[in-house]
Each structure stands twice: as C-alpha cells, then as structure tokens.
N, C-alpha and C positions, 0 to 999 in steps of 0.2 A: 222371633223368626230368624232363621239362619239361611245362608246362601243356598244350601242344598234343598231348601223348601221352595226355591224359585224355579218353577217349571215353565211358566208361560209369561213372555214379555210382550208388551204392546208398545209400539212407537206411533205417536200421533203426529201426523204431518209427513208427507211423502216427498218433500222438497229436497234441495241439494244436500241438506244434512240428514234429514229423517230416513230416507231410503238406504243410505249407507250405514247409518247406525243400526237399522234393522238387519242389514246383511251381516254386520259384525256379530250381532246377537245370534243369528241363525248359524253362522260359522262356529260360534262358541258352544253350540249344542242346545240352545234354547228353542223351544217352539215359539215362533215370533209372528206377530201380526202387525202389519203396517196399515194404519188407517189414515184416510184423507177424505174430505168431503167431495172431491172431484174424481170421478172415474178416470178421466183423462190423465190426471196426475199419477194415479196408481199404475195405469198402463205404461206411461212414460218411465216411471220408476222401475218397473219390472224389466222393461226392455233395456234400460241402462245397466241394471245389475247383471242381466244375462250377458251383455257385451263385456262388462268388466271382468266377470268371473271366467268367461271364455278366454280372455287375454291371460288371466292368471294361470289357467290350465295350460295354455300354449307355452307359457314361460316357465312351467314347472313349479310354480308356487303352490299349486293346488292340483290334486288328482281329479279325474273325471268323476270318480265315485264320491269324493268329498264335496264336489260342486253339486252333484245331484242330491246328495243327502241334505245339504244346506237348503236347497230350494224346496225339498219336501217338508222341511220344518217351517218354511216361510209362507204366509198367506196374506191376502190383501182384502180390505173391506172399506166401504164408505160409511158404515154404521159405527158411530162412536159407542153406542150402547153395547153392540155385539163385541166390539174390540175390548171393552172394559170389563165386561161381566165376569170373565174367567181369568183375568190377568192377575199375576202375582206381583208384577213390577211394571210400571208404566213410565215411559220416557216421552215427555212433550217436546216437540221440535217444530213449533209453529212460528209465525212471524214475531220479530222482536218488539212486541208492543204489550205493555202491561195489561191493558184492558182486554186484549184478545186472550192472553194466557190465563187471566183470572176467570174468564168465561169458560175456557176449556177445563180448568181445574174444578170449577164449580160443578160442571156436568159430570166429569169423571168421578169426583168424590161421591156423587149420588149413585152412579152405576157400579162402581168397583166394590169388591168385597172389602170388609173392614180391615183385613190384614194387608191389603195391597199398599206398596210403597209408591209414592208419586214423585218422579224426578223431572226437573226442568233442564233442558239443554241451553237455557239462556246464557248468552255470553257476557251479560253485565247485570241483569236484574237479580237482586238477592231474593232467595226463596221465601223469606218471611213476608214479603209483599204479596206473594201469590198464595201462601199457606193460609192467610187470613180468611180466604173465602171457603176454606174446607173445614171439616170437623176432625182433621187428623194432622195437625201441624207437626206432631212428632214424627210423622212418616213422610214428610216433605223435605226434599234435598235438591241442591244443585248438582247436576252431572254434566259438566260442560265439555263436550267434545270439540276438537279443532278440525278445521276444514282443509282437505276432505277427510272425513273420519276413517276411510279405508286405508289412508296413507299415514296420517298423523298419529304418532304413538304417545298421546298424552290426554288425560282427562282431569279436569279440576273438580273435585268433590268438595262442596261447601256446605257446612252446617250453619243453621241459625241457632239462636239460643233455645229454640223449641225442638230442633231436630234431635232425635234420640241417638245414643251411641250405637244402638243396634241397627238403626236405619243406615247410619254412616258406614258401619262395618259391612253390612250386606252389599251396599253400593260399591265399596272398595273391592269386595270379593268378586262381584260381577265383572268389574273392570279387569281383574286378573284373569277370569275365565275367558273373556273375549280378547285376551292378549293385548291389553292396553295398560300403560303405566299410569297409575292414578296418584294424585297428590291431594292430601286431605287438608282443608283449611277449616279451622274450628271457630273462626271469627268472620262474620260477614263484612264485605266492603264492595261497593258497586264496582263492577269491572274485574273483580278478583285480582289475580296477579298478572297473567300474561297480557290482558287487554289494557291494564293500567300502564304497563311499561310500553306496550305498542302504541297506546293512545298518546303518550308523551312524545314518542318519535314522530307520529303522524302530525301532531299539532305543530311541531317545529318545522316539519317538511312543508306543510300547507302555508305556514306563516312566511317562509322563505319564498314560496311560489307567489303568494298574494302580494308580497312586497315588490315583486319583479326582480328578485335577486337571481333567480334561475328558473328555467323552464322545468316543468314537472318531469319531462323525460330525462333531463340531465340530472335532476335530483335522484331519480331512480338508478341511473347509471352509477353515480357516485356511491350510493348505498350498496349496490351490488359489487362494484369493483374495489372501492376503498375500504368498505366495512365488511365485505365478504358476506353480505346478506343474500340469501337465495332469491329474493324478490324485492323490488323496491316498494316504498310505502304507497305510492299512487297505484302501482300495479296490483298491490294487495287489496287496496280499497275497491278497485275495479273487479278483481277476482271474487271477492266476497259479496259484492253487490253494493252499489252506491246507496241504495235505499236502506240496506242493512246498517251501514255506517251512520246514516242519517237518524234512524230510529234509536240506535244505541246512544248517540250523543244527545238526542232530544230527551231520552229517558234519564240520562245522567243529569242533564240540566234541570229536569223536573224534580229530581231528588235533592240536588244541591242548591239550586237557585243561583249558582255562580255563572255569570255571563260568559266566562271563559270556557264553560262546558257546552255552550250552544253549538249546534252544527255549523261547520265552516261555511262561509258565504259561497264558495265554489261548489260545495256539496249541495247546498240548498238549490243553487241554480241548476245543477244536473238533475236533481229530483223533480223540480218544477218542469223541466224540459222533457222529462221521461227518459233520460239517458242513464239507465241504471246499470247496464253491463255491456261489455263489448267483446273484443277478441280474447280477453283474458279467461273467459269462461272455457274456451277450448283448452287452455293450459290445465285447468283443473281436471278436465276429463282425461288428459294424457297422464297426469300425475296419478290418478286413481287406477289407471290401467297398468301402471308399472309394477 
C-alpha cells in the first residue's frame, strides 16, 4: 500500500485529542470519520471544531471555502463497525489504558478491511503490546500526536519489530499531507522520546514539591522564567489531565516494575479526589484557536 491509496481515515475517540486529529485529517484532504460511543461527545467535538475553525477563518489562517470543504469531508458516528468497514487508515485516540486499547483494536481488526493500517495515538504504550490482539501486527504503528494536535507540529511515529517499512512510510506520508512534522523511531521504548524527557523533568519537579522545597506554583514560575519553558510542569500536567498522567505512569510501572515509575503520591491523591482538570483546560482552547 502507498499513501495515495489512503482515501478514508477513521479516528476512534472524540476526546481532546481525537476530534482535533480528525480535523487535521479533513483539512489534509482525507474523507474522515470520527467515532465515539457517546453521541454527546460527538456533538461536543463538532461544536468545538466549528468554533476553532471559525476563529481560524477570522484570523486569515483558513478561507471560508477551505473550512466548508473540510467539514464536508468530516463525518461523525457512534458505530465502531460503520467507522471501520471502509477505512484505509484508523487512528485510535481513546483513554491511555492498555486493556481499553486492546479491546478497541480487537474489534477494529475484525471490522476493518485486510489492507487497513491501525495506528495508536498512545503517548507511552508501545504498539507491540496492542498489536498482539490483532491479526495484522505488520500494519500496526504508533502515531503519537501532541496536545493540542491543531497547534503542535510534531508526531512520533514508532515501529515495533513487526511493523513493516511500508506501514511506517505510509504513516510518515500521511503526517506530511496533514502538515505535521513526523519523526520515525525504529525501536520501541515506553514513552518514546518526548515523554521520557518530559517525565524526567516532571519527576524532579514533583520531588521538589513533595519535599516541601517549593510550592508547585513557584516551580512553574521558575521553569517559565528561568528555563524559558512556555508552560510549567504542573500546569502541563493539569492541562493534559491529571488522570492521563496517572494512567501513563501506571502503565510505565506495569511494564518496568520499577517503583520509581509509580504515579506520584500527589497525583494519586488528585485522581482519588476527582480533581482531574481545572482552569488550564481553558488555556488549551485558546491555544487551538490561535
């Protein structure tokens, strides 16, 4: 299969990553379906994308005709079977839990045509752990977008020892067509590149906070002002979702068995209290609209 054979893309999951990935694909000229089990999530996704694209038109980043053409290529459905049956390329963007992703891939593998490539947007889980439940390991690949996808110009494409060169090349070509810079990793490692580096920074920041060395707000200020980071480590955890960080660390610990990879105590506390996001979510919306 070559990239020019990819006509229909499906994105599974209409959450904060999925709906924007779907919009990128539609803007890139692909007929795109966004699937989610909840009709409410799909409605929210469509409304959010309408608002963001309208802002882009107002700012001159997109013409009205381009916006309308993109939405004509975009559709929404709650049916996983319907979304998979005619797809040439499927991007999974559901919760960062291995068991959930495996279940999705098992179903998609059953519904999708034999030529269909299956990509996971996982930020840390290597694709070989997911490919095991399919009958097409050579067509499974990591395609990790960064949040928010409509703003962040980077995608980590990761091969397992089973991923074919053809699958990797098609994925890289799709990234180019949707105007995203892709980096190809030919060796699997949990967390890939960006999140391993980011995780080291967050681990030290949380350690300083939990030792009482500095308040989390002050640590964020220092990272922004002294290190020139656009956002502090605690702000970023809040923006991404505390539960997302929790699942990522729990998955890493499950893979390594290293106690240092366990979720931070302050993160566990937030998850147990149900404090998963706050005002930083508003920042992500503003960034997407720019």
